[in-house]
N, C-alpha and C positions, 0 to 999 in steps of 0.2 A: 371451613367457609360455605354458607349458603348461598343459594342461586342469587337471591337480591343484593348480597356483598359483591358477589363475583361480578355482576353487571355494573354494579357502580364503579369498582376497581377498573373494569374493562373501558368504562366511559371516561373515566379519569386518564387513563393512560393513553386513550386515543386522543384526548384533547391536548395534553402534553406534546404528543407526536404532531399534530396539527399545527400547534404553535410554534415548534421548532420548525416546521417546514415553512411557515408563514414569513418567520424571520429569518430564515435561510434566503428565500425568494427577495424578501426586501433587501437583504444584503447585497446579493447581487445586483439588484437593480441601483442601488446606491453607488457600488462600484463602479457600473458602466456609467452613470450619469456622473460621477467624479471623473471619470477618465475625459468623458466629453467635455466637462468645464475645464479640467487640465490643459487638454489639447487646444481649447479656443483661448484660454487664458495666455497661454505659452505663446501661440500664432499671432493675438493680438500684439502682445507686448514686445515681440522680436521683429514683427513686421515694419515697426519703426525704425528699427536699427539695421537691420538685417536684408542685405539684398538676395532676393533669389537666384541672381546671375551674379555669383562671385566669381569672377574672372580677372581680377586685378593683382597680380604677383610681381610687381616691379624690383620687390626686395627679393625674391627668390630665383636664382639664376638656374635652378634645377628644374624649374616647372615649365613644361612644356606638353602642349597636346598633339604635337606632331613628331617629336623625337622619341622612340620607343626603346631605346637602349638603356640598360640598368642604370640606376643611381645609387652611388655607394659614398654617402656621407656619414660622418660620426655625428653622434649625437650632440656633441658640442658645439657642430657646426650648424645643426638643424636647429638648436635652441635661439642661435642667433638671426636666424632666417623667419623661423615659423611664429604667428601668434601663439600668446601663452597656452590658451585652452587646446588649439589644435596641436601642440608641441606635447601636452600632457597625454591627449588621447592616441595620438599617433604613434609617438615615439615612447612613452612610458606605460603603453596599454592600459590607459585609463576608458572610463566609461561616463558619459555625458547624461545628465539627468533624464529621464523618459518625460516626452511630451514637451521638449524644450527645444526641437528642430523645427523650423517652419517647412522641411522637407517631408516630414512625417505626414503631414495631411495634404501634401501640393498633389495636383493633378494635371500638373503643366506637362506639355509634349517636349520631349527634348533628350539630353542625354547628360548622365551624372558622370563626373570625374573625380580622380583622386585630389583631395585640395592641397596635399603636399607637393605632388610632382605632375599633376595633368594628366595622368593615364586613364584613359577611358575604362569605366568598370561597368556601367550598367545603362541599359536604354529605360525611359519611362515605361514602355507598355509591357514591363516585367515587374513592375512595382504593384503592390497590394496593400490592401489595408488589413494588418495583422492583429491590430489592436493592443500591440506590446509595447507603444510608446515610442518606438524608433522606427526611421524608414526601412522598409522590409521590401525585398525583390526575391523573384524565385530563380532566377538565371542571371549569370555574369555576362557582359558582353561578348567576351572570347574566353577560351581555356586558358590563356596566358595573362588574362587580366587579375587573376586572384591566385595567392599560394595558401596551401590549407595545411595547419598544423594542429597537434593536439595539444589539449589545455586542458590540464589535471588540477589547477588550482581551485581554491575554495572547495575543495572537497568534491568536485564534480568533474566528469569526463564530458568534454565538448571539444569542437573543432573550431579553432581560431582561423579568420581569415585575413590576409595581409595583400598589401597592394602588391601586384605582380612586378611592378616596375622598380619601388622604392623600399619596398616590405615595411612599410607603415601598417600599425595595426589599424583594421577597418571596424571588425567586431566578430561575430561568431556566425555559423551555419547551424541550422537545425532540420532534422526530417518529419516536419508538420507542416511545411507549405501545400501550397494549391498545385493542380496539375499544369503543366505537365511534366515538372520536375519533383515535385512534391518536397522540395527545399524551401526554405526560409532564410534568407541571408539578412540576418538582424545587423544593421548598420549604424555607426554613430553619425548623424547627422553633420556635424562639425568638420568632419575629414572628407565632406564632399563637397563637392562644386557642380553647379548645374548649368546649362546652356539652352535655350529654349530652341526649338527646330526652326522657329521663324528667324531667329537671330543668327543662326549658322546659315541659313539659306541667303539671308540679307548681306553677311560677309563674304560669302562664296560668290554672290553675284556681283559686289563690289569688285571683288579681287579679279574676277573675270574682266570687267569693263576697264580696270587698270591695266 
């Protein structure tokens, strides 16, 4: 191969590499934009039907934000008490679709509870934008809030997290979170309840006056 042919080949190969890099960057951009669109679409559609303060549990005698004693009910009992999607995720270890929870992009200040039993799980100041499509936190509210279990399903080694009170499936924890813990608790939004700090303060004041 003479010098001229070699230069032509080198230029052609460089062009191919440049094209591949350009397409890769475009792909990343499209993925990020699509994720943003998915989040916005899910938030808009669910905001019409889903309250961020999901505190009504009249049909669930096990639900309490004051009682910390363990809850031990069979799945046949939970199935009668819980909404279908909550039961699927919490009791059958299901996973909700990413970007479908209004909690994923929420920045409200308050406390997140287990939607199954009312156990306090996370404070809003430990929540962060992970970009994974599910609400993410770097630290639980207490050491007893969460139970950790090995999960080797789907050909992966992961750590499952359950509610410390009712042992309902919440999600998984990963070692790729921000400081100070370096952890990312990836939680299904459907198994979370939320109470704004202002609402909690109002209830407290009303109780004190009463």
